[in-house]
N, C-alpha and C positions, 0 to 999 in steps of 0.2 A: 428450657429444662423439662417442661412438661412432656415434650416429645419423647425424652428418654424414659420417663415413667410409663408412657404408652407402649414403648418398645418392650420394656420389661414385663408389663402386664400381658402384652401380646405373646411374648415368649412362653409365659406360664400357661395361658389358655391354649395355645397351639400344642404344647407338650401334653396337656391333659387329654386333648382330643386324640393325639397320636397314640397315647397309652391305650385308649379304648380300641383303636384300630389294631394295634399289635396284639392285644389280648384275644381278639376274635378272628383275626385273619389266619390264613393257612401258614404252616410252618416255613415254607420256602420263601415267603415274603417278609418274615419277621426281621432278618438281618438288614435287608435293604431299607425297610421302614425305620428301623432304629438308627441306621447310618444317616438317613435323610433328616430325622429329628435332631440328632446331635449336630449335624452340619448347620441346620437353620439356627439353632441356639448359639452355635459358635459364631456365626456371622453376626447375629444381633449383638451379642455381648462383647464381641471383639471390637466392633465399631465403637461402642460406648467406651471400652477400655482405651482404645487409641485416642479418643477425644480427651479422656481424663489424663492420659500420659503427656500429650503434646499440646493441648489447648488450655483447659482449665478444669478444676474439680467440679464434680456434678453433685448437687444436693437436691434430693426429692424425698417425698414422704408417701407412705402407703399405709392402709388399714388404720385409719384414725379411730381411737376408742377413748371413752371417758375414763377407763381404768388405767391403761398404760400410755395413753396419749398417742400422738402420731409416731409411727415407726420410721425413723430416719434411715434413708438409703444414701450413703455417701461413697462416691467413687473418686478416690484420689490416685496419685501416681502409684502408690504401693498396691492398692487394690487392682489397678489396671495391669501392673506387672504380673501379679499372680493369676489374674483372669486369663491373660494371654497364654501363660504357661499351662494352666489347666486345660484350656480349650485345645491347644495343639496336641497335648498328650492324650486327652480323651478322644479326639478325632482319629488320631493314628491308632489308638487302642481299639476302637470299635471297627475300624477298617481291617486291622490285623485279625481281630476276633471273629469277624464274619467269615474269614477263610479258615481260621483255626478250629472253629466249632463245627465245621462241615464233617470232621472226622468222628464226631459224637453222634451216636444213634440214640437220641434222647427223646423223651415224650414231649408232646406239643406244649403241655402245661409247664413243664420244666424250662423249656426254652422261652416261653412267654414271661415267666417270672424273672428269668435271667436278664432279658432285654429291657423289661420294664424297670428292674432294679438299676440297670446301667444308666438309663435316662435320668432317673431320680438321683442317682449318685452324682452324675455330672451337674445337674441343676443345683443340688444341695451344696456342692463345693463352690459353685459360683456365688450362691447367696451368702455363704459364710463370709466371703470376702467383701460383700456389699453392705450387709446389715450392720448398723451401728446402734442397735437396741438389744440389751442383754437377753431379754426373754425370747425375742425373735431369733437372735443369734443362737441360743441354746436349742431352739426347735430345729433350725437348719443343721446345727452340729449333730443333733441326735438323729435326724433323718439321714445325714451322711454316714453315720456309724451303722445304722440299721441296714441301709441299702448296700453298703460295702460288705457287711456280714453275709447278706443273702448271696452276693457275688462270690464270696470266699467259699461258701458251702455248696457250690454247684454240684460237686460229686459227693453229695451228702450221704450216699449209701456206704461210703468208706468211714470207718470209725475214726481214723486219724483226722480226716477232713472235718467231721462234725466236732471233734474235740478242739481242733484249732479254731473253728468258728465260735464256739462257746467261750473259749479262752480270750479270743479277740473281743467279743461282746462284753465280757465281764470287765476287762481292763479299760475299754472305752467308757464304760459307765463309772468306773473309778475316776477317769479323767473328767467326766461330766460333774461328778460330785465336787471336785476341787474348783472347777470353773463356776459352779453354782454358788459355792461358799464365797468365792471372790466377788461375784456380782451382788450377792445379798449383802455382803459387808459394805460394798460401795453404796447400795441402796439405803441401808440404815443410816449411813453417815451423811448422805446427800439428798435422799428422797427422790432420786431419779434413776430410771433404767437406761438412760442414754450413755453411750460410751464417753461423752464429754464429761460425765460425772466422775470418771476415773481420774481425769486431770484435776478436777476440783478436789477429790480425795487426796491426791498426791501433794497438792498445794498446802494442805493443812495437817497432814499426817505423815508418819514415817513411810518412806517409799519401799523399804526393804521387805517387810513381811507380806504385804499384798502382792508384790512382784513375785515372791517365791510361791505363793498360792497359785497364781496364774502360770508360773513357770512349770510347776509340777503338772497342772492340768494340761497345758499345751505340750509339755515335754513327753508325756506318755504317748500322745499322738505322734510326735516327731520321732521318738525312739532314743532319747538320751539315756545313757547308762546311769542308774540301774532300772530305768523305767521302760526298757526295750523288749521285754521277754515275749511280747506278742508277735514281733516281726518274724523270728525264725520259725514260727509255727504257721502263721497265716500265709506268708508269701509262697512257701513251697506247695501248699495245698490248693491255693486258688488257681483257676485257669490262667495260663501265661499272660494273656492280654490284660487280665485283671491285676495280676502281679505287677506288670509293667506300669499300669496306671497308679496302683496303690503306692508302689515305691517311687514312681516319678512325681506324683503330686499330692497324694493324701497325707503323707508324712510332712509335706511342705506346708500343709495348713496349720500344723503345729508351729512351724517357723513363722508363718504369717501372724499367728496369734501373739507370739513373743515380740515380733517387730511392732505390732499394733500397741501392745502394752508399753513398750519402750518409748513409743512416740508421745506418751502422756507423762513420762517420768519427769520429775523436777529436781531430784537430788540422789545422792548415793551412787552416782554413775561409776566412780572408780572402783568401789568395793564390789558392786554387782558385776562389773567387767572382769575383775580378777577371778571372781567365783565362777562365772560362766565360762571363762577361758580355761580354767582348771578342769571343770567338768567335761568340757568339750575335747580337750586333749586326751583325757582318760577314755572318753567315748570313742574317739577315732582309733586309738591304739587297740582298745579292747575289740572293737568291731573288726578291724583288719586281721588281728591275730586269729580270731575264730573263723574268719573267711578263708584264711590261708590253710587251715587244717581240715575243713569239712570237705567231704567227697560228694555229697548231694549238691549238684550244681545250682539248684534253685535256693537251697538253704545258704550256700556260699554267697550267692548274690544278695540274700536278705541281710546277712551280716555285713556285707559291703555297703548296704544302705545305712546301717548304723555308723559305719566308718565315715561316710560322707556327711551324715548329720553332724558328726564331730567336727569335720572340716568347716562346715557352715557355722557351727557354734563358735569356732575359733575366730571367725570374722566378726561375729556378733560381740564377742568379748573384747576384741580389739577396738571396735567402734565405740563401745561404752567407755573404754579406757581413753580413747581419743577425746570424748566429750569431757571426761573427768579431768584430763590434763590440758584441756583447751588447745588441742592439736587438730586443726581441721583436716590435714592430710591423712592422719591416722583414722579419723572418723570416716572419711570417704573411702580409703583403702579397705578398712575393716568391713563396714556395712556394704560397700560396693562389691567387694570380693565375695561376701556372703550371699548377697542377692544374685550375683552373676553365677555363683556355684549352684544356687537353687535351680536356675535355668539349665546349666550344663548337666547337672546330675539328672534332671528330669529327661534330658535327651539321651545321654549314653546309657543310663540305667534302663530306660524303657527299651532301647535298642538291644541291650544284652538280654533282657527278659524275653523279648520277642524271639531273638535268635535261640535262646535256650528252649523256648516253647516249640520252636521248629524241630529241634533235636528230640525233645520229648515226644512230640506227635509222631515222629517217624520211628523212634526206637522203643517207646513205651517204658523208658526207665530214666530216673534222675541220678542214678549211681554212675559217676564217671568211671569207676573201676571196671565196669562192664563194657565200656565203649573204647573207641580207638579207631583211627584211620578214617574218620567221617569226612575228611577233606576230599577224599576220592569220590564219595557218593553225594555229598552236600557241599560243593565248593563255594557256592554263593553264600550260604549260611556261615561257612567257616570264615570267609573274608569279612562278613558283617560282624561276627563275634570278635574277630581280631581287631577291627577298627574300634569297636566299643571298648575292648580291653586296653588298647593303647590310649584311648581318650581318658578312661577312668583312672589309669595309672599316672596321668598328668604329663604325658610325653608329647612333645610337639610332633607334627603340626596340627594337633586337634584341640578341641575346645577346653578339655580338662586342664590343659597347661595354662590357659589364659587366666582362669580364676585362681588357680593355685599360685601362679606368678604374682598376682595382685596381693594375695595373702602373705606370701613370703616377703614381698616388698613392704607390706605393712609392719610385719614383725621386725624387719631390719631397720625401718625408719624409726620405730619406737625405741630402739636402743639408745637414742640420744636423751632419753628421760634421765633425770639426775637421781631418782629414787633407786637405791640399790636393790630393794625387795622387788620392785617392778621389773628391773633389768633381769634379775635372777629368774622370775617367772617367765619373762619373754624368751630368755635363752633356752629354758627347759621346753617351752612351747615350740620354739624353732626346731629343737632336737626332736620333739615328738612328731611334728609335722613331717620332718625328714624321714623318721622311722616309718611313719604311715605310708609315705610314698614308696619307700624301698620294699616294704612288705606287700604293698599292692602289686608291684611288679612280680614278686614271687608268687602271689596268689593266682594271678591271671596267666603267668607262664605255666604254672602247674595245670590250671584248668584247660587252657587252650591245647597244651601239649598232650594231655591225657585224653581229651575228648576227640580232637581232630587229627592228631599226628600219630605216627606209628602204625600198628596193625590192630585189627579187631581183637579185643581181649576175650570176649564171650560171643559165641555164635548167636546171632539174632534171628528169631523165627520169621520176622516180617521183611519185606523187600524195602530196604531203605533207599529213598530217592529225595531229590530236591523238592522243597515245598512249592506251593502254587504262587503265581504272581500276586494274588490277592494278599498274601502274607509277606511278600518281598517288597512291594511298592511302598508301604508305610515306612519300612526301614530305610529305604533310599531317601525318602523325604526327611527323615530324622538326620541322616548324614549330611544332607544339603544344609540344614540349619546349623548343624555342628560346625561345618566348614565356614559358614558365614560368621559365626562367633570368632573362629580362629583367625580369619584373614581380614575381618573388618571390626576389630575390637573398639575402634574409635566410636562407632555408632552406638554400641551397647554401653560403653562407659559414659558417653554423653547422656544417654537416656537415663542411666542410673544416677548421674549427677542431678538431673532434673527432679528425680524422685527424692533424693536425699536432701536437696535444698529446702524442701517443704515438709520433710518428715517430722522434725522437732518443732514444737510450737514456741519454745523459748530459746532458740538458737539463731545466731546471726552469722553462722559459718558461710563463707563464700567458697565457691569451687576453686581449689588450688590449681594453678597452671601446670603443676607437675603431672597431673593425670594424663595429659596429652603425651608427655615424655614416656610414661609407662606404656601407653597404647602403641606408640611408635616402636618401642623396643620389642613388644610382643609380636607385632606384625612382622618385623624384620627377622626375628628368631624363627617364626613359623615359615616365612618365605625361604630362608636359608635351609631349613629342614626339608621343605618341599623340593628345593633345588637338589639337595643330596639324594633324596628318594628318586628324583627324575634321572639323575646320573646313573644310579644303580639300575633303574628300569631300562634305560637306553643300552647299557652294557649287557643286560640280560637278553634284550631283543636282538642285539648285534650277535651275541653268542648263538642264539637260536637260529638266526639267519645263516651263519657260517655252517652250523651243524645240520641244517635241514636236509641236505642231500647225503649225509653220512649214514652209515649203518649203525643203528643203536642196538646194543645188547644189554639185557637186564640180567644181572648176576647178584647173588646174595652178598651182603657185606661180610667182612670177617667176623666170625662169631666167637672170638676170644678163645679158641680151642674147642668150642662145642661143635660137634659134627651135625647136630640136629637142633638148631635154635628154634624156639617157638614164641608165641605171643606172650606167654607167661614170664618171659625173661625181660620184658620191658619195665621201665620205671612205671610205678603206679602213682596215683595221687597221694596215697598213704606214704609210700617210700620217699616221695618228693618233699613232704612236709614233716616227716617223722622227727628230724633233728630239731626243728623249730618247736614242735610239740613237747619234746623233752626239756628244752631250755626253759620254756614257760609253763612247765607242768603244774606250777602252783595255781595258775589261772585256767589253763586248758586241761580240764579234768577228763581223763580217758578211762573208760571201762573196757577192758579187753579180756577175751577168753582165749588165752594163749600163754604158754610158758616159753619164754625166750630161750634160744639156743645157749647152752653152756660152753665155756671155753674148752676146747679139746673134743667137742662132740662132732667128730668128722663125718659120721654117717647117721644123720638124724632120721628118726622114723617119720612116716607120714603124719601130718598133723594139720589141723584147721586153725585159721587165724581170723578172729572177729573182734573188731574194736569199734567203739562209738564214743564221741566226745560230748560231754554235758556242758550246758551253759552254766558258768560259775555261779552267777547270782540266782538263777533258778534252782540249781542243785543245792547250794549252800543255805539259801535263805527262804525262797518261796516254797520249795518242796518241804523244807523243815517245818515251816509254819503249818502248811496244809496237812502234813502227816501227823503232826501233834494234835491238830484240831480234830481230824478223823479219829485218832486214837482216843481222845477224850470223849467224843460223842458216842463211841462204841459202848461206853459204860451205860448209856441210856437206851440202847437198842431193845432192851427187854420190854420197854414200854409199848412198842409197836410189835406185838408178838403174834398178831393174826387171830387171837381168840376172842370171840364175841363176848364171852363172860367178862373178860378184862375190860373191854370197852364200856359195857353196861356199868361195871363197878366204877370206872372213872367218872361216868356221868353222875352216879349217885353221890360220890365223894364231892364233886363240884357243886351239886345242888345243896348238899348238907353244909358245905363251907359257906355258900352264899346265905343260907338260912341263919347260921350261927352269927355271921358278921352283921346281918340285919338286926337280929335280936339284941346284939351288943351295941347297936347304934354306930357301928363303925362304917357301915354302908347305909346311906339314907336315900 
């Protein structure tokens, strides 16, 4: 085991040396050095993670101190699973980012800061999953938040980017406050900073309230509603490779924290499961509703991250209910589906963000209403985005279908529970998950159709072309892993079974044989779907072969009576989702500068239409609190008036007050 400790120390020392090289080397070498550093760290930590997953847990200690004692580093199956996901996403992210950032004409110092922050970001995420000491964990957690904030504000000259970075940093520190309260509470009860003390606390105290303190702290990072408001701001403003990594893995560190706390629970499983399941269904529906109506395609993907956190949370809730009802199958399907969706979401969401970044790099806009017809100039990016869209919608034969099938199976298997209140909750959750899936299809049909199909809606000043191979290769790698999940689900489900066998300290659940049945069903469904696609492809090639010697003529389609059709007559993203926005206008708050046409207004005058959707929780609650706070503080702005005489007077009043309090023996 000491060898693993040496490997981890070597990784840290190597990274520190490379940070110095990156800081002082020429700009053209920085991307390659960063990629090399991340690759070496990925190799080292992945080897350790594979050993923990398939051999045995690893227990080592670092930085022994008389105050806090030895800092335990424990790598079990759960840590190994998250380490591998982090490593793959971080590696593809820096690979893609090396090509993406070539379009930026930035200062050497700015690039140095960005690449240094990326290495620290990757390492801090790894160490968050390894450390089992509360103080060390909080240090790694804080380093992760600070380094990711630096990555978000890469374009800090933009006011919106700077505002998003500050908003992100403030909310991450609120997260740290809750985590710190939880760890201090455990320390005062047990006298230990070790994570094992959480289990000791749960043995002798109520599990409910401490769990909720940790759930809020980790839930802010994960993006559960209503703790989600940083995501729609940070993801759109960050460079696309950073958005892909943040959406792919940084929000999953919140999920990791929740799983880690669950592994120490001793009671209240059923109640906690019902609460987490309810919050998660609301999170999923809220996220996909907002995703379906937004036209900024990176903001749309950010809300889709919230939706998928809700789907993962549904699995967590099911797993907790499985423990509470002593149902091993529900435990494995719930937690297994959640952990598998953690992997799947990291894959297809990073793929979608990378494809979206390619579009943004070439068009310099995130507004899908200005785009259209990009499949003609960016065909590879269009296909990549389409694959990601199909996967995230849970449609076979891609990986999103696998984890969602597992979660559906868990919901259906739980309907055998005799408790009517649980059955009602499960039926509503099943309906909610179905609604999420349907709205996801709508959201990505709108996005893909508006961006890539039809004709160009607004003339673009730059020459749009396909992106470089440096940006395409990582996306191909992601698709390869996605297909491995889709067609070899046995391997992934068996790996998850190994993790879940050892997750709970007080459980004797054995792996149910039904898991193999579900894996076989998934593989067959994906195989038949692939067969159907193959038949369509053969028919298309056969048609192309027959027509290859024929004369092809391009003619405009029938314009419904219009003699001069133009691009403005196409469906827009707004028109695609307008009906949905009206149905759910209680939650989807729209601000628009436009008077709708009246009945009988046959010849309307020229007018402009401008609309924007607000985040319900941010608009109704957060902005209300901040506006009231600013309004109240404005009453005191006369104090800071800029006049020296006033400041001298404040000093005299302060000294006179101290003198009087001293004379009266109030201050001694």
